[in-house]
All heavy atoms as TSV, in Angstrom:
chain	resi	resn	atom	element	x	y	z
A	1	MET	N	N	112.681	91.564	100.958
A	1	MET	CA	C	111.135	91.427	101.155
A	1	MET	C	C	110.837	90.024	101.194
A	1	MET	O	O	111.322	89.269	100.399
A	1	MET	CB	C	110.441	92.170	100.127
A	1	MET	CG	C	110.445	93.672	100.284
A	1	MET	SD	S	109.503	94.614	98.980
A	1	MET	CE	C	107.966	93.737	99.053
A	2	ALA	N	N	109.847	89.625	101.992
A	2	ALA	CA	C	109.345	88.314	102.128
A	2	ALA	C	C	108.034	88.175	101.258
A	2	ALA	O	O	107.383	89.221	101.016
A	2	ALA	CB	C	109.024	87.878	103.469
A	3	ALA	N	N	107.746	87.060	100.814
A	3	ALA	CA	C	106.498	86.782	100.055
A	3	ALA	C	C	105.387	87.374	100.922
A	3	ALA	O	O	105.181	87.042	102.114
A	3	ALA	CB	C	106.284	85.292	99.775
A	4	GLY	N	N	104.422	88.052	100.300
A	4	GLY	CA	C	103.227	88.479	101.032
A	4	GLY	C	C	103.454	89.956	101.597
A	4	GLY	O	O	102.439	90.682	101.713
A	5	ASP	N	N	104.696	90.498	101.532
A	5	ASP	CA	C	104.903	91.922	101.958
A	5	ASP	C	C	104.492	92.929	100.857
A	5	ASP	O	O	104.305	92.458	99.721
A	5	ASP	CB	C	106.460	92.153	102.132
A	5	ASP	CG	C	106.941	91.620	103.450
A	5	ASP	OD1	O	106.069	91.141	104.223
A	5	ASP	OD2	O	108.140	91.472	103.602
A	6	ILE	N	N	104.117	93.999	101.224
A	6	ILE	CA	C	103.588	95.026	100.179
A	6	ILE	C	C	104.770	95.972	99.780
A	6	ILE	O	O	105.516	96.413	100.712
A	6	ILE	CB	C	102.509	95.964	100.851
A	6	ILE	CG1	C	101.309	95.058	101.350
A	6	ILE	CG2	C	102.066	96.925	99.869
A	6	ILE	CD1	C	100.599	94.335	100.259
A	7	GLU	N	N	104.890	96.223	98.451
A	7	GLU	CA	C	105.927	97.121	97.984
A	7	GLU	C	C	105.233	98.282	97.207
A	7	GLU	O	O	104.334	97.989	96.332
A	7	GLU	CB	C	106.924	96.467	97.077
A	7	GLU	CG	C	107.895	97.394	96.420
A	7	GLU	CD	C	108.936	96.728	95.547
A	7	GLU	OE1	O	108.611	95.578	94.915
A	7	GLU	OE2	O	109.991	97.157	95.294
A	8	THR	N	N	105.585	99.523	97.441
A	8	THR	CA	C	105.122	100.631	96.622
A	8	THR	C	C	106.373	100.954	95.710
A	8	THR	O	O	107.442	101.101	96.153
A	8	THR	CB	C	104.880	101.820	97.541
A	8	THR	OG1	O	103.795	101.406	98.529
A	8	THR	CG2	C	104.379	103.063	96.728
A	9	TYR	N	N	105.982	101.028	94.418
A	9	TYR	CA	C	107.128	101.400	93.436
A	9	TYR	C	C	106.577	102.252	92.374
A	9	TYR	O	O	105.286	102.439	92.158
A	9	TYR	CB	C	107.719	100.027	92.934
A	9	TYR	CG	C	106.681	99.283	92.044
A	9	TYR	CD1	C	106.631	99.409	90.656
A	9	TYR	CD2	C	105.691	98.386	92.611
A	9	TYR	CE1	C	105.642	98.743	89.879
A	9	TYR	CE2	C	104.823	97.701	91.831
A	9	TYR	CZ	C	104.817	97.899	90.398
A	9	TYR	OH	O	103.938	97.199	89.692
A	10	ARG	N	N	107.490	102.723	91.645
A	10	ARG	CA	C	107.139	103.716	90.556
A	10	ARG	C	C	107.505	103.001	89.190
A	10	ARG	O	O	108.576	102.558	88.950
A	10	ARG	CB	C	107.872	105.152	90.642
A	10	ARG	CG	C	107.438	106.030	89.637
A	10	ARG	CD	C	108.072	107.362	89.981
A	10	ARG	NE	N	109.489	107.135	89.853
A	10	ARG	CZ	C	110.382	108.075	89.561
A	10	ARG	NH1	N	110.159	109.310	89.506
A	10	ARG	NH2	N	111.720	107.795	89.632
A	11	ARG	N	N	106.571	103.088	88.122
A	11	ARG	CA	C	107.003	102.718	86.809
A	11	ARG	C	C	106.425	103.732	85.740
A	11	ARG	O	O	105.270	104.070	85.908
A	11	ARG	CB	C	106.417	101.290	86.514
A	11	ARG	CG	C	106.728	100.776	85.081
A	11	ARG	CD	C	106.300	99.381	84.778
A	11	ARG	NE	N	106.978	98.512	85.656
A	11	ARG	CZ	C	106.706	97.262	86.127
A	11	ARG	NH1	N	105.400	96.916	85.745
A	11	ARG	NH2	N	107.418	96.550	86.805
A	12	ASN	N	N	107.314	104.220	85.007
A	12	ASN	CA	C	106.927	105.235	83.944
A	12	ASN	C	C	106.166	106.434	84.643
A	12	ASN	O	O	105.256	107.000	84.014
A	12	ASN	CB	C	106.140	104.617	82.873
A	12	ASN	CG	C	106.794	103.580	82.110
A	12	ASN	OD1	O	107.951	103.559	81.969
A	12	ASN	ND2	N	106.043	102.576	81.666
A	13	GLY	N	N	106.799	106.869	85.734
A	13	GLY	CA	C	106.260	107.982	86.438
A	13	GLY	C	C	104.819	107.844	87.172
A	13	GLY	O	O	104.294	108.746	87.851
A	14	ILE	N	N	104.371	106.579	87.231
A	14	ILE	CA	C	103.156	106.269	87.747
A	14	ILE	C	C	103.381	105.402	89.052
A	14	ILE	O	O	104.207	104.454	88.905
A	14	ILE	CB	C	102.093	105.634	86.919
A	14	ILE	CG1	C	101.887	106.553	85.719
A	14	ILE	CG2	C	100.809	105.303	87.631
A	14	ILE	CD1	C	100.952	106.011	84.608
A	15	TRP	N	N	102.817	105.504	90.150
A	15	TRP	CA	C	102.989	104.752	91.315
A	15	TRP	C	C	102.033	103.546	91.544
A	15	TRP	O	O	100.814	103.768	91.189
A	15	TRP	CB	C	102.911	105.657	92.595
A	15	TRP	CG	C	104.035	106.580	92.702
A	15	TRP	CD1	C	104.205	107.876	92.217
A	15	TRP	CD2	C	105.383	106.390	93.347
A	15	TRP	NE1	N	105.444	108.379	92.279
A	15	TRP	CE2	C	106.192	107.496	93.158
A	15	TRP	CE3	C	105.906	105.224	94.019
A	15	TRP	CZ2	C	107.438	107.503	93.689
A	15	TRP	CZ3	C	107.186	105.351	94.564
A	15	TRP	CH2	C	107.949	106.491	94.294
A	16	PHE	N	N	102.542	102.425	91.908
A	16	PHE	CA	C	101.707	101.190	92.238
A	16	PHE	C	C	102.133	100.659	93.517
A	16	PHE	O	O	103.143	100.822	94.024
A	16	PHE	CB	C	102.073	100.171	91.045
A	16	PHE	CG	C	101.826	100.736	89.656
A	16	PHE	CD1	C	102.782	101.325	88.963
A	16	PHE	CD2	C	100.480	100.523	89.117
A	16	PHE	CE1	C	102.646	101.783	87.681
A	16	PHE	CE2	C	100.301	101.048	87.840
A	16	PHE	CZ	C	101.295	101.575	87.115
A	17	ASN	N	N	101.259	99.741	94.056
A	17	ASN	CA	C	101.584	98.815	95.113
A	17	ASN	C	C	101.356	97.368	94.567
A	17	ASN	O	O	100.686	97.150	93.581
A	17	ASN	CB	C	100.445	98.996	96.139
A	17	ASN	CG	C	100.698	100.312	96.934
A	17	ASN	OD1	O	101.706	100.651	97.463
A	17	ASN	ND2	N	99.711	101.149	96.789
A	18	ARG	N	N	102.208	96.491	95.110
A	18	ARG	CA	C	101.999	95.078	94.785
A	18	ARG	C	C	102.311	94.280	95.996
A	18	ARG	O	O	102.991	94.641	96.874
A	18	ARG	CB	C	103.041	94.773	93.621
A	18	ARG	CG	C	104.438	94.605	94.058
A	18	ARG	CD	C	105.280	94.234	92.821
A	18	ARG	NE	N	106.661	93.970	93.440
A	18	ARG	CZ	C	107.390	92.893	93.383
A	18	ARG	NH1	N	106.690	91.798	92.888
A	18	ARG	NH2	N	108.521	92.664	93.814
A	19	ILE	N	N	101.876	92.976	95.929
A	19	ILE	CA	C	102.233	92.097	96.938
A	19	ILE	C	C	103.368	91.154	96.460
A	19	ILE	O	O	103.351	90.665	95.285
A	19	ILE	CB	C	100.973	91.069	97.236
A	19	ILE	CG1	C	99.785	91.835	97.605
A	19	ILE	CG2	C	101.305	89.983	98.205
A	19	ILE	CD1	C	98.459	91.105	97.822
A	20	GLU	N	N	104.484	91.149	97.246
A	20	GLU	CA	C	105.636	90.389	96.911
A	20	GLU	C	C	105.284	89.007	96.594
A	20	GLU	O	O	104.540	88.338	97.317
A	20	GLU	CB	C	106.607	90.480	98.074
A	20	GLU	CG	C	107.939	89.642	97.803
A	20	GLU	CD	C	108.800	90.303	96.647
A	20	GLU	OE1	O	108.712	91.476	96.514
A	20	GLU	OE2	O	109.414	89.573	96.095
A	21	GLY	N	N	105.800	88.468	95.381
A	21	GLY	CA	C	105.533	87.081	94.975
A	21	GLY	C	C	104.377	87.074	93.906
A	21	GLY	O	O	104.102	85.946	93.406
A	22	GLU	N	N	103.643	88.113	93.779
A	22	GLU	CA	C	102.505	88.122	92.824
A	22	GLU	C	C	102.995	89.099	91.589
A	22	GLU	O	O	103.609	90.103	91.849
A	22	GLU	CB	C	101.270	88.581	93.408
A	22	GLU	CG	C	100.757	87.672	94.496
A	22	GLU	CD	C	99.390	88.029	95.004
A	22	GLU	OE1	O	98.719	88.840	94.423
A	22	GLU	OE2	O	99.022	87.429	96.096
A	23	SER	N	N	102.533	88.788	90.497
A	23	SER	CA	C	102.826	89.487	89.256
A	23	SER	C	C	101.972	90.773	89.109
A	23	SER	O	O	102.454	91.700	88.307
A	23	SER	CB	C	102.927	88.659	88.012
A	23	SER	OG	O	101.688	88.146	87.795
A	24	THR	N	N	100.823	90.770	89.575
A	24	THR	CA	C	99.823	91.926	89.450
A	24	THR	C	C	99.933	92.950	90.422
A	24	THR	O	O	100.465	92.808	91.495
A	24	THR	CB	C	98.458	91.399	89.274
A	24	THR	OG1	O	98.154	90.829	90.483
A	24	THR	CG2	C	98.321	90.326	88.156
A	25	THR	N	N	99.468	94.218	90.118
A	25	THR	CA	C	99.625	95.192	91.109
A	25	THR	C	C	98.337	95.133	92.004
A	25	THR	O	O	97.319	94.389	91.698
A	25	THR	CB	C	99.513	96.690	90.461
A	25	THR	OG1	O	98.248	96.646	89.588
A	25	THR	CG2	C	100.598	96.823	89.529
A	26	LEU	N	N	98.413	95.660	93.145
A	26	LEU	CA	C	97.372	95.691	94.116
A	26	LEU	C	C	96.547	96.920	94.004
A	26	LEU	O	O	97.037	98.135	94.346
A	26	LEU	CB	C	98.000	95.704	95.575
A	26	LEU	CG	C	97.170	95.609	96.665
A	26	LEU	CD1	C	96.261	94.323	96.791
A	26	LEU	CD2	C	97.993	95.774	97.960
A	27	GLY	N	N	95.283	96.849	93.581
A	27	GLY	CA	C	94.485	98.081	93.384
A	27	GLY	C	C	94.839	98.942	92.142
A	27	GLY	O	O	95.423	98.479	91.214
A	28	MET	N	N	94.597	100.193	92.375
A	28	MET	CA	C	94.695	101.041	91.277
A	28	MET	C	C	96.127	101.792	91.225
A	28	MET	O	O	96.961	101.523	92.184
A	28	MET	CB	C	93.710	102.169	91.385
A	28	MET	CG	C	93.682	102.989	92.603
A	28	MET	SD	S	92.340	104.115	92.715
A	28	MET	CE	C	92.742	105.047	94.038
A	29	SER	N	N	96.360	102.532	90.179
A	29	SER	CA	C	97.725	103.345	90.060
A	29	SER	C	C	97.450	104.705	90.732
A	29	SER	O	O	96.269	105.157	90.916
A	29	SER	CB	C	98.081	103.496	88.724
A	29	SER	OG	O	97.076	104.174	88.015
A	30	PHE	N	N	98.547	105.427	90.951
A	30	PHE	CA	C	98.460	106.635	91.724
A	30	PHE	C	C	99.449	107.714	91.031
A	30	PHE	O	O	100.563	107.310	90.630
A	30	PHE	CB	C	98.984	106.496	93.088
A	30	PHE	CG	C	98.144	105.595	93.876
A	30	PHE	CD1	C	98.445	104.199	93.987
A	30	PHE	CD2	C	97.011	105.956	94.616
A	30	PHE	CE1	C	97.586	103.384	94.627
A	30	PHE	CE2	C	96.241	105.208	95.304
A	30	PHE	CZ	C	96.579	103.740	95.363
A	31	GLU	N	N	99.082	108.877	90.910
A	31	GLU	CA	C	99.813	109.965	90.332
A	31	GLU	C	C	100.935	110.345	91.376
A	31	GLU	O	O	102.021	110.810	90.878
A	31	GLU	CB	C	99.021	111.122	89.930
A	31	GLU	CG	C	98.114	110.930	88.744
A	31	GLU	CD	C	98.851	110.655	87.419
A	31	GLU	OE1	O	99.815	111.212	87.230
A	31	GLU	OE2	O	98.412	109.815	86.758
A	32	SER	N	N	100.522	110.298	92.643
A	32	SER	CA	C	101.517	110.958	93.664
A	32	SER	C	C	102.098	109.693	94.514
A	32	SER	O	O	101.358	108.753	94.742
A	32	SER	CB	C	100.908	111.860	94.504
A	32	SER	OG	O	99.981	111.354	95.473
A	33	ARG	N	N	103.311	109.799	94.923
A	33	ARG	CA	C	104.019	108.864	95.812
A	33	ARG	C	C	103.137	108.854	97.083
A	33	ARG	O	O	103.015	107.706	97.733
A	33	ARG	CB	C	105.461	109.447	96.009
A	33	ARG	CG	C	106.188	108.438	97.004
A	33	ARG	CD	C	107.606	109.106	97.152
A	33	ARG	NE	N	108.431	108.134	97.954
A	33	ARG	CZ	C	108.391	108.124	99.302
A	33	ARG	NH1	N	107.868	109.114	99.983
A	33	ARG	NH2	N	109.362	107.230	99.787
A	34	GLU	N	N	102.839	109.957	97.784
A	34	GLU	CA	C	102.198	110.019	98.963
A	34	GLU	C	C	100.891	109.234	99.013
A	34	GLU	O	O	100.687	108.458	99.892
A	34	GLU	CB	C	101.893	111.485	99.337
A	34	GLU	CG	C	103.147	112.269	99.652
A	34	GLU	CD	C	103.769	112.842	98.292
A	34	GLU	OE1	O	103.079	112.863	97.183
A	34	GLU	OE2	O	104.905	113.118	98.287
A	35	ASP	N	N	100.083	109.348	97.874
A	35	ASP	CA	C	98.832	108.512	97.872
A	35	ASP	C	C	99.090	106.996	97.794
A	35	ASP	O	O	98.368	106.174	98.431
A	35	ASP	CB	C	97.967	108.938	96.659
A	35	ASP	CG	C	97.320	110.361	96.881
A	35	ASP	OD1	O	97.310	110.912	97.957
A	35	ASP	OD2	O	97.000	110.918	95.836
A	36	ALA	N	N	100.071	106.743	96.958
A	36	ALA	CA	C	100.368	105.258	96.878
A	36	ALA	C	C	100.890	104.731	98.091
A	36	ALA	O	O	100.563	103.567	98.561
A	36	ALA	CB	C	101.534	105.025	95.766
A	37	VAL	N	N	101.738	105.448	98.903
A	37	VAL	CA	C	102.374	104.988	100.071
A	37	VAL	C	C	101.265	104.819	101.174
A	37	VAL	O	O	101.237	103.846	101.987
A	37	VAL	CB	C	103.556	105.994	100.623
A	37	VAL	CG1	C	103.850	105.713	102.049
A	37	VAL	CG2	C	104.732	105.900	99.631
A	38	LYS	N	N	100.326	105.816	101.291
A	38	LYS	CA	C	99.127	105.733	102.135
A	38	LYS	C	C	98.427	104.486	101.986
A	38	LYS	O	O	98.108	103.653	102.995
A	38	LYS	CB	C	98.374	106.925	102.066
A	38	LYS	CG	C	97.283	106.942	103.074
A	38	LYS	CD	C	96.175	107.984	102.982
A	38	LYS	CE	C	96.720	109.363	102.569
A	38	LYS	NZ	N	95.676	110.350	102.416
A	39	VAL	N	N	98.070	104.149	100.783
A	39	VAL	CA	C	97.319	102.862	100.477
A	39	VAL	C	C	98.087	101.654	100.743
A	39	VAL	O	O	97.641	100.745	101.252
A	39	VAL	CB	C	96.890	102.952	99.041
A	39	VAL	CG1	C	96.161	101.605	98.588
A	39	VAL	CG2	C	95.755	103.996	98.896
A	40	GLY	N	N	99.393	101.702	100.265
A	40	GLY	CA	C	100.342	100.496	100.522
A	40	GLY	C	C	100.484	100.264	102.088
A	40	GLY	O	O	100.486	99.116	102.526
A	41	ARG	N	N	100.689	101.321	102.828
A	41	ARG	CA	C	100.844	101.089	104.312
A	41	ARG	C	C	99.546	100.571	104.914
A	41	ARG	O	O	99.673	99.631	105.864
A	41	ARG	CB	C	101.296	102.428	104.969
A	41	ARG	CG	C	102.746	102.699	104.704
A	41	ARG	CD	C	103.233	103.752	105.518
A	41	ARG	NE	N	103.091	103.536	106.971
A	41	ARG	CZ	C	103.868	102.645	107.613
A	41	ARG	NH1	N	104.685	101.883	107.055
A	41	ARG	NH2	N	103.696	102.620	108.963
A	42	SER	N	N	98.473	101.085	104.393
A	42	SER	CA	C	97.117	100.513	105.027
A	42	SER	C	C	96.882	99.041	104.728
A	42	SER	O	O	96.476	98.390	105.570
A	42	SER	CB	C	95.857	101.381	104.452
A	42	SER	OG	O	95.955	102.645	104.874
A	43	ALA	N	N	97.343	98.741	103.453
A	43	ALA	CA	C	97.190	97.258	102.979
A	43	ALA	C	C	98.242	96.417	103.879
A	43	ALA	O	O	97.766	95.318	104.222
A	43	ALA	CB	C	97.471	97.134	101.398
A	44	ALA	N	N	99.389	96.870	103.984
A	44	ALA	CA	C	100.223	96.215	104.768
A	44	ALA	C	C	99.884	95.951	106.241
A	44	ALA	O	O	99.992	94.902	106.920
A	44	ALA	CB	C	101.741	96.795	104.851
A	45	ALA	N	N	99.340	97.095	106.939
A	45	ALA	CA	C	98.828	97.047	108.280
A	45	ALA	C	C	97.669	96.049	108.368
A	45	ALA	O	O	97.626	95.284	109.366
A	45	ALA	CB	C	98.364	98.302	108.743
A	46	ALA	N	N	96.705	96.117	107.367
A	46	ALA	CA	C	95.577	95.152	107.432
A	46	ALA	C	C	96.081	93.665	107.332
A	46	ALA	O	O	95.415	92.804	108.016
A	46	ALA	CB	C	94.645	95.478	106.243
A	47	ARG	N	N	97.109	93.412	106.637
A	47	ARG	CA	C	97.619	91.990	106.320
A	47	ARG	C	C	98.709	91.748	107.421
A	47	ARG	O	O	99.164	90.521	107.427
A	47	ARG	CB	C	98.234	91.958	105.006
A	47	ARG	CG	C	97.228	92.021	103.917
A	47	ARG	CD	C	97.925	92.002	102.570
A	47	ARG	NE	N	96.990	91.748	101.478
A	47	ARG	CZ	C	96.169	92.748	100.989
A	47	ARG	NH1	N	96.302	93.865	101.466
A	47	ARG	NH2	N	95.374	92.461	99.924
A	48	GLN	N	N	99.015	92.681	108.230
A	48	GLN	CA	C	100.130	92.554	109.272
A	48	GLN	C	C	101.404	92.088	108.611
A	48	GLN	O	O	102.049	91.064	109.094
A	48	GLN	CB	C	99.674	91.678	110.373
A	48	GLN	CG	C	98.494	92.157	111.075
A	48	GLN	CD	C	98.172	91.421	112.458
A	48	GLN	OE1	O	98.747	90.367	112.640
A	48	GLN	NE2	N	97.068	91.671	113.085
A	49	VAL	N	N	101.797	92.788	107.572
A	49	VAL	CA	C	103.032	92.374	106.846
A	49	VAL	C	C	103.934	93.571	106.629
A	49	VAL	O	O	103.445	94.766	107.031
A	49	VAL	CB	C	102.690	91.785	105.451
A	49	VAL	CG1	C	102.122	90.457	105.562
A	49	VAL	CG2	C	102.099	92.787	104.508
A	50	ASP	N	N	105.100	93.517	106.136
A	50	ASP	CA	C	105.962	94.630	106.044
A	50	ASP	C	C	105.565	95.379	104.792
A	50	ASP	O	O	105.029	94.882	103.809
A	50	ASP	CB	C	107.398	94.056	105.909
A	50	ASP	CG	C	108.524	95.022	106.021
A	50	ASP	OD1	O	108.235	96.067	106.529
A	50	ASP	OD2	O	109.724	94.716	105.736
A	51	HIS	N	N	106.084	96.691	104.831
A	51	HIS	CA	C	105.802	97.673	103.620
A	51	HIS	C	C	107.079	98.342	103.338
A	51	HIS	O	O	107.809	98.802	104.261
A	51	HIS	CB	C	104.811	98.687	103.989
A	51	HIS	CG	C	104.444	99.725	103.009
A	51	HIS	ND1	N	104.782	101.006	103.191
A	51	HIS	CD2	C	104.112	99.627	101.673
A	51	HIS	CE1	C	104.455	101.667	102.002
A	51	HIS	NE2	N	104.108	100.846	101.163
A	52	SER	N	N	107.404	98.356	102.026
A	52	SER	CA	C	108.550	99.035	101.641
A	52	SER	C	C	108.286	99.954	100.481
A	52	SER	O	O	107.358	99.868	99.738
A	52	SER	CB	C	109.735	98.117	101.252
A	52	SER	OG	O	109.294	97.335	100.172
A	53	VAL	N	N	109.111	100.979	100.217
A	53	VAL	CA	C	108.972	101.865	99.148
A	53	VAL	C	C	110.156	101.796	98.338
A	53	VAL	O	O	111.316	101.975	98.807
A	53	VAL	CB	C	108.737	103.435	99.603
A	53	VAL	CG1	C	108.649	104.239	98.428
A	53	VAL	CG2	C	107.538	103.416	100.495
A	54	SER	N	N	110.057	101.457	96.970
A	54	SER	CA	C	111.134	101.215	96.152
A	54	SER	C	C	111.798	102.682	95.712
A	54	SER	O	O	110.999	103.563	95.399
A	54	SER	CB	C	110.726	100.560	94.845
A	54	SER	OG	O	111.898	100.485	93.933
A	55	ALA	N	N	113.058	102.869	95.705
A	55	ALA	CA	C	113.700	104.104	95.417
A	55	ALA	C	C	113.838	104.349	94.005
A	55	ALA	O	O	113.890	105.445	93.466
A	55	ALA	CB	C	115.082	104.159	96.018
A	56	ASP	N	N	113.791	103.210	93.162
A	56	ASP	CA	C	113.980	103.259	91.678
A	56	ASP	C	C	112.768	102.842	90.926
A	56	ASP	O	O	111.799	102.453	91.606
A	56	ASP	CB	C	115.168	102.384	91.283
A	56	ASP	CG	C	116.461	102.848	91.939
A	56	ASP	OD1	O	116.789	104.059	91.982
A	56	ASP	OD2	O	117.268	101.933	92.316
A	57	GLU	N	N	112.801	102.989	89.611
A	57	GLU	CA	C	111.848	102.483	88.824
A	57	GLU	C	C	111.459	100.985	88.870
A	57	GLU	O	O	112.590	100.244	88.743
A	57	GLU	CB	C	111.941	102.919	87.293
A	57	GLU	CG	C	111.897	104.393	87.049
A	57	GLU	CD	C	110.460	104.873	86.760
A	57	GLU	OE1	O	109.716	104.020	86.185
A	57	GLU	OE2	O	110.066	105.981	87.169
A	58	GLY	N	N	110.310	100.556	88.890
A	58	GLY	CA	C	110.007	99.151	88.970
A	58	GLY	C	C	110.075	98.440	90.217
A	58	GLY	O	O	110.907	98.931	91.150
A	59	PRO	N	N	109.397	97.262	90.436
A	59	PRO	CA	C	109.637	96.483	91.576
A	59	PRO	C	C	111.166	96.091	91.673
A	59	PRO	O	O	111.747	95.789	90.701
A	59	PRO	CB	C	108.866	95.271	91.390
A	59	PRO	CG	C	107.847	95.743	90.287
A	59	PRO	CD	C	108.515	96.699	89.496
A	60	SER	N	N	111.638	96.107	92.890
A	60	SER	CA	C	113.005	95.784	93.165
A	60	SER	C	C	113.151	95.188	94.527
A	60	SER	O	O	112.488	95.516	95.533
A	60	SER	CB	C	113.846	97.090	93.027
A	60	SER	OG	O	115.171	96.850	93.457
A	61	ALA	N	N	114.270	94.338	94.688
A	61	ALA	CA	C	114.635	93.850	96.050
A	61	ALA	C	C	115.333	94.979	96.760
A	61	ALA	O	O	115.459	94.876	97.967
A	61	ALA	CB	C	115.505	92.627	95.939
A	62	ASP	N	N	115.953	95.976	96.127
A	62	ASP	CA	C	116.538	97.110	96.718
A	62	ASP	C	C	115.597	98.131	97.097
A	62	ASP	O	O	115.377	99.123	96.331
A	62	ASP	CB	C	117.650	97.554	95.713
A	62	ASP	CG	C	118.530	98.717	96.475
A	62	ASP	OD1	O	118.569	98.679	97.602
A	62	ASP	OD2	O	118.969	99.545	95.528
A	63	THR	N	N	115.040	98.129	98.240
A	63	THR	CA	C	114.042	99.050	98.735
A	63	THR	C	C	114.416	99.687	100.048
A	63	THR	O	O	115.237	99.112	100.752
A	63	THR	CB	C	112.657	98.365	98.868
A	63	THR	OG1	O	112.776	97.252	99.843
A	63	THR	CG2	C	112.118	97.918	97.582
A	64	SER	N	N	113.932	100.798	100.303
A	64	SER	CA	C	114.085	101.413	101.598
A	64	SER	C	C	112.856	101.228	102.455
A	64	SER	O	O	111.738	101.332	101.987
A	64	SER	CB	C	114.622	102.906	101.399
A	64	SER	OG	O	113.542	103.548	100.824
A	65	MET	N	N	113.044	100.922	103.663
A	65	MET	CA	C	111.895	100.865	104.626
A	65	MET	C	C	111.168	102.127	104.775
A	65	MET	O	O	111.906	103.238	104.925
A	65	MET	CB	C	112.252	100.320	105.939
A	65	MET	CG	C	112.803	98.860	105.810
A	65	MET	SD	S	111.838	97.701	104.959
A	65	MET	CE	C	110.290	97.768	105.865
A	66	TYR	N	N	109.933	102.295	104.856
A	66	TYR	CA	C	109.193	103.383	105.045
A	66	TYR	C	C	108.655	103.508	106.485
A	66	TYR	O	O	107.679	102.852	106.967
A	66	TYR	CB	C	108.036	103.537	103.898
A	66	TYR	CG	C	107.326	104.890	104.073
A	66	TYR	CD1	C	107.935	105.936	103.519
A	66	TYR	CD2	C	106.174	105.069	104.749
A	66	TYR	CE1	C	107.187	107.213	103.526
A	66	TYR	CE2	C	105.412	106.126	104.830
A	66	TYR	CZ	C	106.055	107.323	104.175
A	66	TYR	OH	O	105.383	108.498	104.235
A	67	GLU	N	N	109.311	104.454	107.251
A	67	GLU	CA	C	108.932	104.657	108.674
A	67	GLU	C	C	108.870	103.348	109.474
A	67	GLU	O	O	109.800	102.533	109.318
A	67	GLU	CB	C	107.605	105.285	108.811
A	67	GLU	CG	C	107.600	106.711	108.147
A	67	GLU	CD	C	106.322	107.419	108.218
A	67	GLU	OE1	O	105.305	106.837	108.881
A	67	GLU	OE2	O	106.130	108.517	107.604
A	68	ARG	N	N	107.928	103.246	110.239
A	68	ARG	CA	C	107.829	102.001	111.246
A	68	ARG	C	C	107.112	100.834	110.558
A	68	ARG	O	O	106.268	100.830	109.611
A	68	ARG	CB	C	107.121	102.310	112.536
A	68	ARG	CG	C	107.838	103.440	113.291
A	68	ARG	CD	C	107.211	103.720	114.566
A	68	ARG	NE	N	105.903	103.239	114.721
A	68	ARG	CZ	C	105.151	103.762	115.728
A	68	ARG	NH1	N	105.387	104.655	116.405
A	68	ARG	NH2	N	103.821	103.244	115.890
A	69	HIS	N	N	107.525	99.647	110.987
A	69	HIS	CA	C	106.837	98.310	110.490
A	69	HIS	C	C	105.257	98.387	110.899
A	69	HIS	O	O	104.981	98.769	112.101
A	69	HIS	CB	C	107.412	97.161	111.198
A	69	HIS	CG	C	107.157	95.867	110.572
A	69	HIS	ND1	N	105.853	95.314	110.866
A	69	HIS	CD2	C	107.720	95.166	109.656
A	69	HIS	CE1	C	105.799	94.145	110.150
A	69	HIS	NE2	N	106.924	94.080	109.398
A	70	PRO	N	N	104.384	98.040	109.955
A	70	PRO	CA	C	102.901	98.043	110.379
A	70	PRO	C	C	102.593	97.321	111.608
A	70	PRO	O	O	101.666	97.602	112.383
A	70	PRO	CB	C	102.273	97.360	109.177
A	70	PRO	CG	C	103.336	97.662	108.034
A	70	PRO	CD	C	104.551	97.685	108.631
A	71	ARG	N	N	103.279	96.235	111.882
A	71	ARG	CA	C	102.953	95.486	113.151
A	71	ARG	C	C	103.189	96.224	114.360
A	71	ARG	O	O	102.641	95.933	115.451
A	71	ARG	CB	C	103.883	94.224	113.169
A	71	ARG	CG	C	103.507	93.059	112.178
A	71	ARG	CD	C	104.312	91.927	112.392
A	71	ARG	NE	N	104.297	91.121	111.122
A	71	ARG	CZ	C	105.160	91.045	110.257
A	71	ARG	NH1	N	106.298	91.635	110.449
A	71	ARG	NH2	N	105.023	90.108	109.105
A	72	GLU	N	N	104.039	97.355	114.411
A	72	GLU	CA	C	104.272	98.184	115.413
A	72	GLU	C	C	103.169	99.059	115.740
A	72	GLU	O	O	102.944	99.656	116.772
A	72	GLU	CB	C	105.515	98.997	115.301
A	72	GLU	CG	C	106.776	98.115	115.305
A	72	GLU	CD	C	108.009	98.985	114.767
A	72	GLU	OE1	O	107.925	100.232	114.662
A	72	GLU	OE2	O	109.114	98.333	114.675
A	73	LEU	N	N	102.309	99.372	114.698
A	73	LEU	CA	C	101.240	100.179	114.750
A	73	LEU	C	C	99.980	99.630	115.420
A	73	LEU	O	O	99.096	100.338	115.863
A	73	LEU	CB	C	100.767	100.686	113.338
A	73	LEU	CG	C	101.919	101.536	112.588
A	73	LEU	CD1	C	101.489	101.842	111.338
A	73	LEU	CD2	C	102.377	102.704	113.398
A	74	ILE	N	N	99.978	98.326	115.537
A	74	ILE	CA	C	98.856	97.529	116.118
A	74	ILE	C	C	99.029	97.398	117.662
A	74	ILE	O	O	100.084	96.854	118.123
A	74	ILE	CB	C	98.665	96.168	115.495
A	74	ILE	CG1	C	98.386	96.386	113.992
A	74	ILE	CG2	C	97.501	95.437	116.100
A	74	ILE	CD1	C	98.386	95.146	113.123
A	75	ALA	N	N	98.159	97.921	118.444
A	75	ALA	CA	C	98.359	97.809	119.970
A	75	ALA	C	C	97.161	97.241	120.578
A	75	ALA	O	O	95.968	97.399	120.009
A	75	ALA	CB	C	98.715	99.141	120.453
């Protein structure tokens, strides 16, 4: 992930979004993965950056890409 990209991750069973390179979370926490991913993808599309979803607990460089890149959604 590059600085400025959005990552959706889980910590202690709660889902969060964060901007790569920043220590704080982006917005609120989520009980469901789906809600967190929806908000993370929207934030990434608005910023025209990449979005990833972490497979494990906590922010990680080892992430899997979630569907298509937000830049591909802008036409």
